[in-house]
C-alpha positions as CSV (number, residue, x, y, z in Angstrom):
1,X,-0.3,0.4,0.4
2,X,0.9,3.2,-0.4
3,X,1.6,6.6,1.1
4,X,-1.0,8.2,3.1
5,X,-3.0,11.1,4.9
6,X,-5.6,11.9,6.9
7,X,-7.8,14.9,5.4
8,X,-7.6,16.9,8.6
9,X,-3.7,16.7,7.6
10,X,-4.2,17.7,4.1
11,X,-6.2,20.3,4.6
12,X,-4.3,22.2,7.1
13,X,-0.9,21.5,4.2
14,X,-3.3,22.7,1.3
15,X,-4.0,26.0,2.8
16,X,-0.9,27.3,4.0
17,X,0.7,26.1,1.0
18,X,-1.4,28.4,-1.1
19,X,-1.5,31.3,1.0
20,X,2.8,30.3,1.0
21,X,2.2,30.6,-3.1
22,X,0.0,34.7,-3.3
23,X,2.3,35.9,-0.6
24,X,5.8,35.1,-2.4
25,X,4.6,36.7,-5.1
26,X,3.4,39.6,-3.9
27,X,5.9,40.1,-1.6
28,X,8.1,39.5,-4.9
29,X,5.5,42.5,-6.2
30,X,6.4,44.9,-3.7
31,X,4.5,43.8,-0.1
32,X,6.4,43.7,2.9
33,X,5.8,40.5,4.9
34,X,7.9,37.7,6.3
35,X,7.7,36.0,3.5
36,X,10.6,35.3,0.9
37,X,9.4,36.8,-2.8
38,X,8.8,34.6,-5.3
39,X,12.4,34.4,-7.5
40,X,11.9,30.7,-10.0
41,X,8.0,31.5,-12.0
42,X,7.3,33.6,-13.7
43,X,4.3,36.2,-12.8
44,X,1.2,36.7,-13.7
45,X,-0.1,39.8,-12.4
46,X,-3.8,39.5,-12.8
47,X,-4.1,36.1,-12.3
48,X,-2.7,36.5,-8.8
49,X,-5.2,39.7,-8.2
50,X,-7.8,37.3,-9.0
51,X,-7.1,34.6,-7.1
52,X,-6.1,37.0,-3.9
53,X,-9.3,37.9,-4.3
54,X,-10.6,34.7,-3.9
55,X,-8.1,34.0,-1.4
56,X,-9.7,37.3,0.5
57,X,-12.2,35.3,2.6
58,X,-9.4,32.9,3.8
59,X,-7.3,35.7,4.4
60,X,-8.2,38.9,5.1
61,X,-3.9,40.1,5.7
62,X,-3.1,39.0,2.0
63,X,-6.4,40.8,0.6
64,X,-5.3,43.8,2.5
65,X,-2.3,43.8,1.3
66,X,-3.2,43.3,-2.1
67,X,-5.4,46.0,-2.2
68,X,-3.0,48.2,-1.0
69,X,-0.5,47.0,-4.3
70,X,-3.3,48.2,-6.1
71,X,-4.1,51.5,-4.9
72,X,-0.5,52.5,-5.1
73,X,0.5,50.8,-8.3
74,X,-2.7,49.9,-10.1
75,X,-1.2,51.4,-13.8
76,X,0.1,48.0,-14.2
77,X,-3.1,46.6,-14.3
78,X,-4.4,45.3,-17.6
79,X,-7.8,45.9,-16.8
80,X,-8.9,43.9,-20.2
81,X,-6.8,40.8,-18.8
82,X,-9.0,41.1,-15.5
83,X,-12.3,40.5,-16.7
84,X,-12.0,38.1,-19.3
85,X,-9.9,35.7,-16.7
86,X,-12.9,36.6,-14.3
87,X,-15.0,35.0,-16.1
88,X,-13.3,32.0,-15.4
89,X,-13.5,32.7,-11.4
90,X,-16.6,33.7,-11.4
91,X,-18.9,30.8,-13.4
92,X,-20.2,27.4,-12.1
93,X,-18.1,24.9,-12.9
94,X,-20.7,22.1,-14.4
95,X,-19.1,19.1,-13.2
96,X,-19.9,19.7,-9.9
97,X,-23.1,20.5,-8.6
98,X,-25.1,24.1,-7.9
99,X,-23.7,23.7,-4.2
100,X,-20.2,24.4,-4.5
101,X,-21.2,28.0,-6.8
102,X,-18.1,29.5,-9.0
103,X,-14.9,30.4,-7.2
104,X,-15.3,34.1,-6.7
105,X,-18.8,36.7,-6.7
106,X,-18.9,39.5,-8.7
107,X,-19.9,41.7,-6.2
108,X,-16.4,42.3,-4.8
109,X,-15.4,44.1,-8.0
110,X,-17.6,46.7,-8.1
111,X,-16.3,46.5,-4.0
112,X,-12.8,46.5,-4.9
113,X,-13.6,49.3,-7.9
114,X,-14.9,51.4,-5.0
115,X,-12.2,51.6,-2.9
116,X,-9.6,52.1,-6.1
117,X,-11.6,55.0,-7.0
118,X,-11.9,57.0,-4.1
119,X,-7.9,56.5,-4.1
120,X,-7.6,58.1,-6.9
121,X,-7.6,55.0,-9.2
122,X,-9.9,56.3,-12.2
123,X,-9.8,53.7,-14.7
124,X,-11.5,50.0,-12.4
125,X,-14.6,50.3,-13.8
126,X,-17.5,50.0,-12.0
127,X,-19.0,47.8,-14.2
128,X,-20.0,44.3,-12.6
129,X,-19.2,41.2,-13.7
130,X,-22.1,38.5,-14.2
131,X,-22.7,36.7,-12.1
132,X,-24.8,34.7,-9.0
133,X,-24.5,36.1,-5.8
134,X,-22.3,34.2,-2.4
135,X,-21.0,34.8,0.1
136,X,-21.4,38.7,-0.8
137,X,-21.8,40.0,3.5
138,X,-18.5,38.5,4.0
139,X,-17.4,40.9,1.0
140,X,-18.3,43.9,2.6
141,X,-16.9,43.0,6.2
142,X,-13.6,42.6,4.6
143,X,-13.6,45.9,2.1
144,X,-15.5,48.5,4.8
145,X,-12.7,47.2,7.3
146,X,-9.5,47.6,5.1
147,X,-6.7,49.6,6.1
148,X,-3.6,51.1,4.4
149,X,-0.7,49.5,7.0
150,X,1.9,51.2,4.8
151,X,3.2,48.2,3.7
152,X,3.8,48.5,-0.9
153,X,7.1,49.6,-2.0
154,X,7.6,50.1,-6.4
155,X,8.0,46.6,-8.1
156,X,11.9,46.3,-8.6
157,X,11.5,45.3,-12.3
158,X,14.4,44.3,-13.3
159,X,13.5,40.6,-10.7
160,X,13.3,38.1,-13.5
161,X,9.1,36.7,-11.7
162,X,8.7,40.8,-12.6
163,X,8.9,39.7,-16.4
164,X,5.6,40.4,-17.6
165,X,6.3,44.1,-15.3
166,X,8.4,44.8,-16.4
167,X,7.5,44.1,-20.6
168,X,5.3,46.4,-19.4
169,X,7.1,49.0,-18.9
170,X,8.9,48.2,-22.0
171,X,5.5,48.4,-24.5
172,X,3.2,49.3,-22.3
173,X,0.3,47.9,-20.5
174,X,-1.6,46.0,-23.4
175,X,-1.2,43.2,-25.2
176,X,2.0,43.5,-26.7
177,X,3.2,42.8,-23.5
178,X,1.7,39.4,-23.5
179,X,2.6,38.9,-26.4
180,X,5.8,38.8,-25.9
181,X,6.0,36.9,-23.0
182,X,4.3,34.5,-24.3
183,X,7.2,33.8,-27.7
184,X,10.4,34.4,-24.8
185,X,8.4,31.8,-22.7
186,X,7.4,29.5,-25.5
187,X,9.0,28.2,-28.5
188,X,6.0,29.6,-30.8
189,X,2.9,29.8,-31.5
190,X,0.3,31.2,-33.5
191,X,-3.3,34.0,-33.0
192,X,-5.1,31.4,-31.2
193,X,-2.5,29.7,-28.8
194,X,-1.2,32.7,-27.9
195,X,-5.1,34.5,-27.5
196,X,-5.6,31.1,-25.3
197,X,-3.1,31.6,-22.7
198,X,-3.3,35.1,-22.6
199,X,-6.9,35.7,-22.5
200,X,-6.8,38.3,-24.6
201,X,-8.6,39.6,-27.9
202,X,-7.6,36.3,-30.9
203,X,-8.1,39.3,-33.7
204,X,-5.7,41.4,-32.6
205,X,-3.3,38.9,-31.7
206,X,-3.1,38.9,-35.1
207,X,-2.2,41.8,-36.4
208,X,0.2,42.9,-33.9
209,X,2.2,39.2,-34.5
210,X,1.8,39.6,-37.8
211,X,2.7,43.5,-38.2
212,X,5.9,42.3,-36.2
213,X,6.2,39.8,-39.1
214,X,6.9,42.5,-41.4
215,X,9.1,44.7,-39.9
216,X,11.2,41.1,-38.7
217,X,11.6,40.7,-35.3
218,X,9.2,37.2,-35.5
219,X,10.2,34.4,-38.5
220,X,6.7,32.4,-39.2
221,X,6.8,28.8,-40.8
222,X,4.0,28.1,-42.7
223,X,1.7,25.3,-41.4
224,X,-1.2,23.3,-42.8
225,X,-3.9,25.7,-41.4
226,X,-2.2,28.6,-39.7
227,X,1.1,29.4,-39.4
228,X,3.9,29.9,-36.4
229,X,5.8,32.8,-35.4
230,X,8.7,32.4,-33.5
231,X,10.9,34.8,-32.3
232,X,14.9,34.8,-33.4
233,X,18.4,35.4,-30.8
234,X,15.8,35.4,-27.5
235,X,19.4,36.1,-25.2
236,X,19.6,39.5,-27.4
237,X,16.2,39.9,-26.6
238,X,16.3,39.1,-22.5
239,X,19.8,41.6,-23.0
240,X,18.3,44.2,-23.9
241,X,15.6,44.5,-21.9
242,X,17.5,44.2,-18.7
243,X,16.9,41.4,-17.5
244,X,19.1,39.6,-15.3
245,X,17.5,35.6,-16.7
246,X,14.2,34.6,-16.8
247,X,11.6,32.5,-14.1
248,X,9.9,29.4,-15.4
249,X,6.6,29.8,-16.8
250,X,3.0,29.2,-15.4
251,X,0.0,29.0,-16.6
252,X,-1.6,30.5,-13.2
253,X,-4.6,31.2,-14.5
254,X,-5.4,27.4,-14.9
255,X,-2.7,26.2,-11.6
256,X,-5.1,29.2,-9.6
257,X,-8.6,28.1,-10.9
258,X,-7.7,24.7,-10.4
259,X,-6.1,25.3,-6.6
260,X,-8.6,27.2,-5.5
261,X,-11.6,24.5,-6.2
262,X,-9.6,22.4,-4.5
263,X,-9.9,24.6,-1.4
264,X,-13.5,25.4,-2.5
265,X,-14.0,21.9,-1.8
266,X,-12.5,21.4,1.8
267,X,-14.4,24.0,2.8
268,X,-17.6,23.2,2.1
269,X,-20.0,20.0,3.0
270,X,-20.0,16.7,1.8
271,X,-16.7,17.1,0.6
272,X,-15.4,19.3,3.1
273,X,-15.1,16.1,5.6
274,X,-16.1,13.5,3.4
275,X,-13.4,11.1,1.4
276,X,-15.0,9.5,-0.4
277,X,-16.7,12.5,-1.4
278,X,-13.4,13.8,-2.5
279,X,-12.7,11.3,-4.3
280,X,-15.2,11.7,-6.7
281,X,-13.9,15.3,-6.9
282,X,-10.8,14.4,-7.5
283,X,-11.8,12.8,-10.2
284,X,-13.7,15.5,-11.5
285,X,-10.4,18.1,-11.9
286,X,-8.7,15.2,-12.7
287,X,-7.8,17.0,-16.1
288,X,-7.0,19.8,-14.7
289,X,-4.6,18.6,-12.2
290,X,-2.5,16.5,-15.7
291,X,-1.9,19.9,-16.7
292,X,-0.1,20.9,-14.3
293,X,1.5,17.7,-13.7
294,X,2.7,18.6,-17.3
295,X,3.7,21.7,-16.3
296,X,5.5,20.0,-13.1
297,X,7.1,16.7,-14.3
298,X,4.8,15.2,-11.9
299,X,2.1,12.5,-12.8
300,X,-0.8,12.5,-11.2
301,X,-2.4,9.1,-10.2
302,X,-4.7,7.5,-12.1
303,X,-8.7,6.8,-10.8
304,X,-8.7,3.4,-12.3
305,X,-6.0,2.1,-9.9
306,X,-7.2,3.3,-6.9
307,X,-11.5,2.7,-6.5
308,X,-13.3,4.2,-4.0
309,X,-12.1,6.5,-1.4
310,X,-9.2,4.7,-1.9
311,X,-8.6,7.8,-4.5
312,X,-7.8,10.1,-2.0
313,X,-4.3,10.0,-0.5
314,X,-2.8,9.6,-3.9
315,X,-4.1,12.7,-5.6
316,X,-3.9,14.0,-2.0
317,X,0.0,13.7,-1.7
318,X,0.2,14.9,-5.7
319,X,-1.1,18.0,-5.1
320,X,0.6,18.6,-1.8
321,X,4.1,17.6,-3.9
322,X,2.9,20.0,-6.8
323,X,2.9,22.9,-3.6
324,X,5.5,22.5,-2.3
325,X,7.5,22.7,-6.5
326,X,6.4,26.5,-6.8
327,X,6.9,27.7,-3.0
328,X,10.4,25.7,-2.1
329,X,13.1,27.5,-4.1
330,X,15.5,25.0,-6.5
331,X,19.2,24.3,-5.4
């Protein structure tokens, strides 16, 4: 028999690890904390902001710190991406019961917007993202109790983890920065693959890629249906942009969506108290977990090998292994 873990221990370790990931990334962005800043992994600001809104119900201090950062540095945020990525977090998950609900209450956007506009961040739209109401009272309390603590500094753009912000400094806070992030961190792609990864408008991305190809920025390899664009001389570009190195890339929208689904299950009955129900839930999210595993070099167990509640421990342990790889520094 393989190793086992109790549901209680899994809850504690998973929650602590997920919060640690968020604190590390915010620390790298300039929030003063006792957590070491992220140095290895690429940070996606919009994904981090939205995931932090979800986690705010678990860690009000984290939410307060992120709001203070947005008040001081909100001009770095791409609001178009926020709105598109928010749809991932505010939709209902079809394969799970209606009780599970969306991960994020759309009311949080209106409440956050009120604070940011009051503090001079006028770009934040008052428009709400459609979602059914959940836990609104908790969010209202959290935002009403927000206070600045003077813990935010300017982000140090030379940090490899802040590749996205460095490119926004170079190109502006628009689609061009996201396209360049993609080209630096992938072997190549087309407007469809870039749109899927960046959550931006495909037609706009095609125009950017085509324009850069025409002026010689990119090489285009013709395929059967659509060409693939590649960025040549990546090392020269990294040096020209003043970067000290390249971070490891992850699609944080997908990663945070997966992890927050698990955290939600661990806080709702019947999943939170029942290894059999959690095992069933783990089977539902297996494909998402496999995509993460592929990025981290991990193999998630196949359900057929572990009938019934027997799937809980092997899957839970693999999730914790993924969390640990994202938290601990490489040697």
